[in-house]
PyMOL Python script that loads the backbone (N, CA, C, O; Angstrom):
from pymol import cmd

cmd.read_pdbstr("""\
ATOM      1  N   UNK A   1     -10.774  14.224  -2.290  1.00  0.00           N
ATOM      2  CA  UNK A   1      -9.968  15.329  -1.528  1.00  0.00           C
ATOM      3  C   UNK A   1      -9.258  14.803  -1.080  1.00  0.00           C
ATOM      4  O   UNK A   1      -9.589  13.792  -0.459  1.00  0.00           O
ATOM      5  N   UNK A   2      -8.108  15.137  -1.138  1.00  0.00           N
ATOM      6  CA  UNK A   2      -7.081  14.898  -0.138  1.00  0.00           C
ATOM      7  C   UNK A   2      -6.999  15.230   1.295  1.00  0.00           C
ATOM      8  O   UNK A   2      -7.618  16.252   1.590  1.00  0.00           O
ATOM      9  N   UNK A   3      -6.573  14.808   1.976  1.00  0.00           N
ATOM     10  CA  UNK A   3      -6.420  15.487   3.491  1.00  0.00           C
ATOM     11  C   UNK A   3      -5.088  15.683   3.703  1.00  0.00           C
ATOM     12  O   UNK A   3      -4.243  14.789   3.689  1.00  0.00           O
ATOM     13  N   UNK A   4      -4.806  17.329   3.981  1.00  0.00           N
ATOM     14  CA  UNK A   4      -3.398  17.168   4.040  1.00  0.00           C
ATOM     15  C   UNK A   4      -3.265  17.362   5.543  1.00  0.00           C
ATOM     16  O   UNK A   4      -3.919  18.305   5.987  1.00  0.00           O
ATOM     17  N   UNK A   5      -2.408  16.520   6.585  1.00  0.00           N
ATOM     18  CA  UNK A   5      -1.799  16.511   8.004  1.00  0.00           C
ATOM     19  C   UNK A   5      -1.130  17.351   8.063  1.00  0.00           C
ATOM     20  O   UNK A   5      -0.397  17.585   7.101  1.00  0.00           O
ATOM     21  N   UNK A   6      -1.096  18.161   9.216  1.00  0.00           N
ATOM     22  CA  UNK A   6      -0.427  18.979  10.099  1.00  0.00           C
ATOM     23  C   UNK A   6       1.025  18.395  10.588  1.00  0.00           C
ATOM     24  O   UNK A   6       1.135  17.306  11.152  1.00  0.00           O
ATOM     25  N   UNK A   7       1.894  19.084  10.356  1.00  0.00           N
ATOM     26  CA  UNK A   7       3.382  18.820  11.245  1.00  0.00           C
ATOM     27  C   UNK A   7       3.408  17.814  12.508  1.00  0.00           C
ATOM     28  O   UNK A   7       3.923  16.698  12.587  1.00  0.00           O
ATOM     29  N   UNK A   8       2.697  18.550  13.460  1.00  0.00           N
ATOM     30  CA  UNK A   8       2.484  17.868  14.755  1.00  0.00           C
ATOM     31  C   UNK A   8       1.582  16.637  14.826  1.00  0.00           C
ATOM     32  O   UNK A   8       1.566  15.875  15.792  1.00  0.00           O
ATOM     33  N   UNK A   9       0.940  16.519  13.886  1.00  0.00           N
ATOM     34  CA  UNK A   9      -0.154  15.160  13.635  1.00  0.00           C
ATOM     35  C   UNK A   9       1.216  14.097  12.669  1.00  0.00           C
ATOM     36  O   UNK A   9       1.539  12.958  13.004  1.00  0.00           O
ATOM     37  N   UNK A  10       1.544  14.529  12.000  1.00  0.00           N
ATOM     38  CA  UNK A  10       2.504  13.274  11.387  1.00  0.00           C
ATOM     39  C   UNK A  10       3.361  13.083  12.370  1.00  0.00           C
ATOM     40  O   UNK A  10       3.276  11.922  12.769  1.00  0.00           O
ATOM     41  N   UNK A  11       4.445  13.936  13.153  1.00  0.00           N
ATOM     42  CA  UNK A  11       5.294  13.422  13.985  1.00  0.00           C
ATOM     43  C   UNK A  11       4.276  12.630  15.161  1.00  0.00           C
ATOM     44  O   UNK A  11       4.650  11.490  15.437  1.00  0.00           O
ATOM     45  N   UNK A  12       3.511  12.934  15.602  1.00  0.00           N
ATOM     46  CA  UNK A  12       2.814  12.108  16.621  1.00  0.00           C
ATOM     47  C   UNK A  12       2.709  10.710  16.137  1.00  0.00           C
ATOM     48  O   UNK A  12       3.366   9.844  16.714  1.00  0.00           O
ATOM     49  N   UNK A  13       1.868  10.377  15.031  1.00  0.00           N
ATOM     50  CA  UNK A  13       2.226   9.313  13.870  1.00  0.00           C
ATOM     51  C   UNK A  13       3.361   8.389  14.177  1.00  0.00           C
ATOM     52  O   UNK A  13       3.384   7.348  14.834  1.00  0.00           O
ATOM     53  N   UNK A  14       4.115   8.910  13.660  1.00  0.00           N
ATOM     54  CA  UNK A  14       5.657   8.647  13.521  1.00  0.00           C
ATOM     55  C   UNK A  14       6.162   7.715  14.848  1.00  0.00           C
ATOM     56  O   UNK A  14       6.678   6.597  14.874  1.00  0.00           O
ATOM     57  N   UNK A  15       5.759   8.733  16.032  1.00  0.00           N
ATOM     58  CA  UNK A  15       6.321   8.211  16.998  1.00  0.00           C
ATOM     59  C   UNK A  15       5.549   7.182  17.843  1.00  0.00           C
ATOM     60  O   UNK A  15       6.039   6.426  18.683  1.00  0.00           O
ATOM     61  N   UNK A  16       4.006   7.302  17.407  1.00  0.00           N
ATOM     62  CA  UNK A  16       3.498   6.374  18.049  1.00  0.00           C
ATOM     63  C   UNK A  16       2.846   4.875  17.553  1.00  0.00           C
ATOM     64  O   UNK A  16       2.035   4.155  18.136  1.00  0.00           O
ATOM     65  N   UNK A  17       3.630   4.674  16.049  1.00  0.00           N
ATOM     66  CA  UNK A  17       3.096   3.684  15.227  1.00  0.00           C
ATOM     67  C   UNK A  17       4.334   2.819  15.311  1.00  0.00           C
ATOM     68  O   UNK A  17       5.455   3.325  15.362  1.00  0.00           O
ATOM     69  N   UNK A  18       4.092   1.275  15.327  1.00  0.00           N
ATOM     70  CA  UNK A  18       4.982   0.043  15.869  1.00  0.00           C
ATOM     71  C   UNK A  18       5.794   0.105  14.590  1.00  0.00           C
ATOM     72  O   UNK A  18       5.335   0.405  13.488  1.00  0.00           O
ATOM     73  N   UNK A  19       6.894  -0.174  14.826  1.00  0.00           N
ATOM     74  CA  UNK A  19       8.289  -0.350  13.638  1.00  0.00           C
ATOM     75  C   UNK A  19       7.946  -1.125  12.057  1.00  0.00           C
ATOM     76  O   UNK A  19       8.314  -0.863  10.912  1.00  0.00           O
ATOM     77  N   UNK A  20       6.988  -2.275  12.691  1.00  0.00           N
ATOM     78  CA  UNK A  20       6.423  -3.452  11.463  1.00  0.00           C
ATOM     79  C   UNK A  20       5.594  -2.592  10.835  1.00  0.00           C
ATOM     80  O   UNK A  20       5.524  -2.783   9.621  1.00  0.00           O
ATOM     81  N   UNK A  21       4.753  -1.448  11.392  1.00  0.00           N
ATOM     82  CA  UNK A  21       3.685  -0.730  10.226  1.00  0.00           C
ATOM     83  C   UNK A  21       4.443   0.425   9.302  1.00  0.00           C
ATOM     84  O   UNK A  21       3.848   1.145   8.500  1.00  0.00           O
ATOM     85  N   UNK A  22       5.786   0.461   9.552  1.00  0.00           N
ATOM     86  CA  UNK A  22       5.981   1.756   9.195  1.00  0.00           C
ATOM     87  C   UNK A  22       6.699   1.090   7.595  1.00  0.00           C
ATOM     88  O   UNK A  22       7.073  -0.078   7.481  1.00  0.00           O
ATOM     89  N   UNK A  23       6.756   1.955   6.664  1.00  0.00           N
ATOM     90  CA  UNK A  23       7.628   2.007   5.260  1.00  0.00           C
ATOM     91  C   UNK A  23       8.325   2.868   5.565  1.00  0.00           C
ATOM     92  O   UNK A  23       8.034   3.925   6.125  1.00  0.00           O
ATOM     93  N   UNK A  24       9.701   2.335   5.083  1.00  0.00           N
ATOM     94  CA  UNK A  24      10.911   3.379   5.091  1.00  0.00           C
ATOM     95  C   UNK A  24      11.453   2.998   3.856  1.00  0.00           C
ATOM     96  O   UNK A  24      11.376   1.873   3.363  1.00  0.00           O
ATOM     97  N   UNK A  25      12.006   3.981   3.375  1.00  0.00           N
ATOM     98  CA  UNK A  25      12.828   3.865   1.879  1.00  0.00           C
ATOM     99  C   UNK A  25      13.461   5.290   1.602  1.00  0.00           C
ATOM    100  O   UNK A  25      13.361   6.328   2.255  1.00  0.00           O
ATOM    101  N   UNK A  26      14.206   4.991   0.324  1.00  0.00           N
ATOM    102  CA  UNK A  26      14.731   5.946   0.074  1.00  0.00           C
ATOM    103  C   UNK A  26      15.178   6.073  -1.615  1.00  0.00           C
ATOM    104  O   UNK A  26      15.381   5.174  -2.430  1.00  0.00           O
ATOM    105  N   UNK A  27      15.231   7.427  -1.757  1.00  0.00           N
ATOM    106  CA  UNK A  27      15.610   7.712  -2.891  1.00  0.00           C
ATOM    107  C   UNK A  27      16.706   8.023  -3.335  1.00  0.00           C
ATOM    108  O   UNK A  27      16.993   9.165  -2.974  1.00  0.00           O
ATOM    109  N   UNK A  28      17.811   7.353  -4.225  1.00  0.00           N
ATOM    110  CA  UNK A  28      18.954   7.942  -4.910  1.00  0.00           C
ATOM    111  C   UNK A  28      18.756   7.952  -6.134  1.00  0.00           C
ATOM    112  O   UNK A  28      18.100   7.203  -6.857  1.00  0.00           O
ATOM    113  N   UNK A  29      19.602   9.202  -6.415  1.00  0.00           N
ATOM    114  CA  UNK A  29      19.981   9.238  -8.075  1.00  0.00           C
ATOM    115  C   UNK A  29      21.011  10.171  -8.083  1.00  0.00           C
ATOM    116  O   UNK A  29      21.585  10.582  -7.075  1.00  0.00           O
ATOM    117  N   UNK A  30      21.283  10.564  -9.443  1.00  0.00           N
ATOM    118  CA  UNK A  30      22.156  11.696  -9.723  1.00  0.00           C
ATOM    119  C   UNK A  30      21.557  12.729  -9.689  1.00  0.00           C
ATOM    120  O   UNK A  30      20.331  12.836  -9.647  1.00  0.00           O
ATOM    121  N   UNK A  31      22.451  13.717  -9.705  1.00  0.00           N
ATOM    122  CA  UNK A  31      21.583  15.163  -9.979  1.00  0.00           C
ATOM    123  C   UNK A  31      20.667  15.493 -10.777  1.00  0.00           C
ATOM    124  O   UNK A  31      20.915  14.963 -11.860  1.00  0.00           O
ATOM    125  N   UNK A  32      19.535  16.217 -10.833  1.00  0.00           N
ATOM    126  CA  UNK A  32      18.768  16.527 -11.912  1.00  0.00           C
ATOM    127  C   UNK A  32      17.885  15.180 -12.917  1.00  0.00           C
ATOM    128  O   UNK A  32      17.409  15.084 -14.049  1.00  0.00           O
ATOM    129  N   UNK A  33      18.092  14.020 -11.302  1.00  0.00           N
ATOM    130  CA  UNK A  33      17.256  13.030 -12.358  1.00  0.00           C
ATOM    131  C   UNK A  33      15.549  12.662 -11.883  1.00  0.00           C
ATOM    132  O   UNK A  33      14.908  11.666 -12.217  1.00  0.00           O
ATOM    133  N   UNK A  34      15.122  13.727 -11.074  1.00  0.00           N
ATOM    134  CA  UNK A  34      13.924  14.055 -10.707  1.00  0.00           C
ATOM    135  C   UNK A  34      13.890  13.307  -8.971  1.00  0.00           C
ATOM    136  O   UNK A  34      12.803  12.749  -8.819  1.00  0.00           O
ATOM    137  N   UNK A  35      14.479  13.225  -8.143  1.00  0.00           N
ATOM    138  CA  UNK A  35      14.347  12.783  -6.848  1.00  0.00           C
ATOM    139  C   UNK A  35      13.232  13.714  -6.133  1.00  0.00           C
ATOM    140  O   UNK A  35      12.273  13.146  -5.609  1.00  0.00           O
ATOM    141  N   UNK A  36      13.327  15.149  -6.092  1.00  0.00           N
ATOM    142  CA  UNK A  36      12.148  16.020  -5.463  1.00  0.00           C
ATOM    143  C   UNK A  36      11.321  15.886  -6.099  1.00  0.00           C
ATOM    144  O   UNK A  36      10.372  15.664  -5.347  1.00  0.00           O
ATOM    145  N   UNK A  37      11.011  15.869  -7.043  1.00  0.00           N
ATOM    146  CA  UNK A  37       9.799  15.619  -8.151  1.00  0.00           C
ATOM    147  C   UNK A  37       8.956  14.460  -7.539  1.00  0.00           C
ATOM    148  O   UNK A  37       7.822  14.581  -7.077  1.00  0.00           O
ATOM    149  N   UNK A  38       9.674  13.348  -7.610  1.00  0.00           N
ATOM    150  CA  UNK A  38       9.124  12.003  -6.951  1.00  0.00           C
ATOM    151  C   UNK A  38       8.591  12.342  -5.724  1.00  0.00           C
ATOM    152  O   UNK A  38       7.382  12.309  -5.496  1.00  0.00           O
ATOM    153  N   UNK A  39       9.508  12.698  -4.848  1.00  0.00           N
ATOM    154  CA  UNK A  39       9.437  12.756  -3.238  1.00  0.00           C
ATOM    155  C   UNK A  39       8.251  13.410  -3.274  1.00  0.00           C
ATOM    156  O   UNK A  39       7.266  12.844  -2.799  1.00  0.00           O
ATOM    157  N   UNK A  40       8.126  14.809  -3.884  1.00  0.00           N
ATOM    158  CA  UNK A  40       6.538  15.830  -3.910  1.00  0.00           C
ATOM    159  C   UNK A  40       5.522  14.635  -4.271  1.00  0.00           C
ATOM    160  O   UNK A  40       4.650  14.177  -3.534  1.00  0.00           O
ATOM    161  N   UNK A  41       5.834  14.253  -5.539  1.00  0.00           N
ATOM    162  CA  UNK A  41       4.458  13.038  -5.791  1.00  0.00           C
ATOM    163  C   UNK A  41       4.291  12.233  -4.586  1.00  0.00           C
ATOM    164  O   UNK A  41       3.289  12.483  -3.916  1.00  0.00           O
ATOM    165  N   UNK A  42       4.812  11.626  -4.317  1.00  0.00           N
ATOM    166  CA  UNK A  42       4.478  10.629  -2.980  1.00  0.00           C
ATOM    167  C   UNK A  42       3.717  11.272  -1.801  1.00  0.00           C
ATOM    168  O   UNK A  42       2.681  10.936  -1.228  1.00  0.00           O
ATOM    169  N   UNK A  43       4.580  12.321  -1.623  1.00  0.00           N
ATOM    170  CA  UNK A  43       4.154  13.272  -0.557  1.00  0.00           C
ATOM    171  C   UNK A  43       2.472  13.559  -0.527  1.00  0.00           C
ATOM    172  O   UNK A  43       1.693  13.514   0.425  1.00  0.00           O
ATOM    173  N   UNK A  44       2.236  13.875  -1.975  1.00  0.00           N
ATOM    174  CA  UNK A  44       0.700  14.446  -2.752  1.00  0.00           C
ATOM    175  C   UNK A  44      -0.313  13.274  -2.411  1.00  0.00           C
ATOM    176  O   UNK A  44      -1.488  13.315  -2.045  1.00  0.00           O
ATOM    177  N   UNK A  45       0.636  12.104  -2.684  1.00  0.00           N
ATOM    178  CA  UNK A  45      -0.424  11.110  -2.853  1.00  0.00           C
ATOM    179  C   UNK A  45      -0.835  10.198  -1.393  1.00  0.00           C
ATOM    180  O   UNK A  45      -1.458   9.155  -1.194  1.00  0.00           O
ATOM    181  N   UNK A  46      -0.084  11.254  -0.463  1.00  0.00           N
ATOM    182  CA  UNK A  46       0.360  10.398   0.916  1.00  0.00           C
ATOM    183  C   UNK A  46      -0.905  11.071   1.428  1.00  0.00           C
ATOM    184  O   UNK A  46      -1.492  10.382   2.262  1.00  0.00           O
ATOM    185  N   UNK A  47      -1.532  12.352   1.119  1.00  0.00           N
ATOM    186  CA  UNK A  47      -2.180  13.615   1.555  1.00  0.00           C
ATOM    187  C   UNK A  47      -1.177  14.216   2.815  1.00  0.00           C
ATOM    188  O   UNK A  47      -1.646  14.443   3.931  1.00  0.00           O
ATOM    189  N   UNK A  48       0.222  14.434   2.490  1.00  0.00           N
ATOM    190  CA  UNK A  48       1.099  15.343   3.071  1.00  0.00           C
ATOM    191  C   UNK A  48       1.254  16.370   2.723  1.00  0.00           C
ATOM    192  O   UNK A  48       1.666  17.197   3.536  1.00  0.00           O
ATOM    193  N   UNK A  49       0.978  16.768   1.306  1.00  0.00           N
ATOM    194  CA  UNK A  49       1.084  18.040   0.727  1.00  0.00           C
ATOM    195  C   UNK A  49      -0.162  18.362  -0.181  1.00  0.00           C
ATOM    196  O   UNK A  49      -0.662  17.518  -0.925  1.00  0.00           O
ATOM    197  N   UNK A  50      -0.516  19.358  -0.084  1.00  0.00           N
ATOM    198  CA  UNK A  50      -1.531  19.774  -0.986  1.00  0.00           C
ATOM    199  C   UNK A  50      -1.442  19.291  -2.578  1.00  0.00           C
ATOM    200  O   UNK A  50      -0.283  19.176  -2.978  1.00  0.00           O
ATOM    201  N   UNK A  51      -2.168  19.082  -3.255  1.00  0.00           N
ATOM    202  CA  UNK A  51      -1.960  19.082  -4.726  1.00  0.00           C
ATOM    203  C   UNK A  51      -1.742  20.167  -5.294  1.00  0.00           C
ATOM    204  O   UNK A  51      -1.062  20.003  -6.307  1.00  0.00           O
ATOM    205  N   UNK A  52      -2.097  21.531  -5.035  1.00  0.00           N
ATOM    206  CA  UNK A  52      -1.539  22.951  -5.481  1.00  0.00           C
ATOM    207  C   UNK A  52      -0.247  22.754  -5.691  1.00  0.00           C
ATOM    208  O   UNK A  52       0.345  22.856  -6.766  1.00  0.00           O
ATOM    209  N   UNK A  53       0.369  22.349  -4.211  1.00  0.00           N
ATOM    210  CA  UNK A  53       1.966  22.691  -4.003  1.00  0.00           C
ATOM    211  C   UNK A  53       2.783  21.973  -4.557  1.00  0.00           C
ATOM    212  O   UNK A  53       3.931  22.373  -4.751  1.00  0.00           O
ATOM    213  N   UNK A  54       2.308  20.581  -4.985  1.00  0.00           N
ATOM    214  CA  UNK A  54       3.059  19.581  -5.458  1.00  0.00           C
ATOM    215  C   UNK A  54       3.975  20.050  -6.893  1.00  0.00           C
ATOM    216  O   UNK A  54       3.350  20.273  -7.930  1.00  0.00           O
ATOM    217  N   UNK A  55       5.216  20.154  -6.867  1.00  0.00           N
ATOM    218  CA  UNK A  55       5.778  20.231  -7.769  1.00  0.00           C
ATOM    219  C   UNK A  55       6.139  22.112  -8.271  1.00  0.00           C
ATOM    220  O   UNK A  55       6.608  22.652  -9.272  1.00  0.00           O
ATOM    221  N   UNK A  56       5.638  22.566  -7.012  1.00  0.00           N
ATOM    222  CA  UNK A  56       5.867  24.013  -7.055  1.00  0.00           C
ATOM    223  C   UNK A  56       6.921  24.416  -5.745  1.00  0.00           C
ATOM    224  O   UNK A  56       7.877  25.192  -5.733  1.00  0.00           O
ATOM    225  N   UNK A  57       6.238  23.411  -4.461  1.00  0.00           N
ATOM    226  CA  UNK A  57       6.756  23.954  -3.439  1.00  0.00           C
ATOM    227  C   UNK A  57       8.261  23.188  -2.958  1.00  0.00           C
ATOM    228  O   UNK A  57       8.976  23.549  -2.023  1.00  0.00           O
ATOM    229  N   UNK A  58       8.474  22.138  -3.807  1.00  0.00           N
ATOM    230  CA  UNK A  58       9.725  21.551  -3.457  1.00  0.00           C
ATOM    231  C   UNK A  58      10.197  21.120  -1.923  1.00  0.00           C
ATOM    232  O   UNK A  58      11.359  21.372  -1.603  1.00  0.00           O
ATOM    233  N   UNK A  59       9.513  20.620  -1.188  1.00  0.00           N
ATOM    234  CA  UNK A  59       9.515  20.025  -0.028  1.00  0.00           C
ATOM    235  C   UNK A  59      10.742  19.825   0.868  1.00  0.00           C
ATOM    236  O   UNK A  59      11.043  20.158   2.014  1.00  0.00           O
ATOM    237  N   UNK A  60      11.473  18.970  -0.381  1.00  0.00           N
ATOM    238  CA  UNK A  60      13.042  18.399   0.288  1.00  0.00           C
ATOM    239  C   UNK A  60      14.135  19.209  -0.096  1.00  0.00           C
ATOM    240  O   UNK A  60      15.206  18.906   0.430  1.00  0.00           O
ATOM    241  N   UNK A  61      14.134  20.160  -0.879  1.00  0.00           N
ATOM    242  CA  UNK A  61      15.468  21.476  -1.275  1.00  0.00           C
ATOM    243  C   UNK A  61      15.419  21.826   0.110  1.00  0.00           C
ATOM    244  O   UNK A  61      16.138  22.725   0.545  1.00  0.00           O
TER     245      UNK A  61
END
""", "prot")
cmd.dss("prot")
cmd.show_as("cartoon", "prot")
cmd.util.cbc("prot")
cmd.orient("prot")
């Protein structure tokens, strides 16, 4: 089961983790080429979004 983290816990991890241990990336594409779907999928796989909400919540819209 994927564990969904709360926003405060995520913010604390971002602030407290060394830069060498972070993965920073961006997704660039034209309109309607799946950026939001891809982002939702990655967030779901990382445990930051519930599987039921993925594809429906559109977290980055």
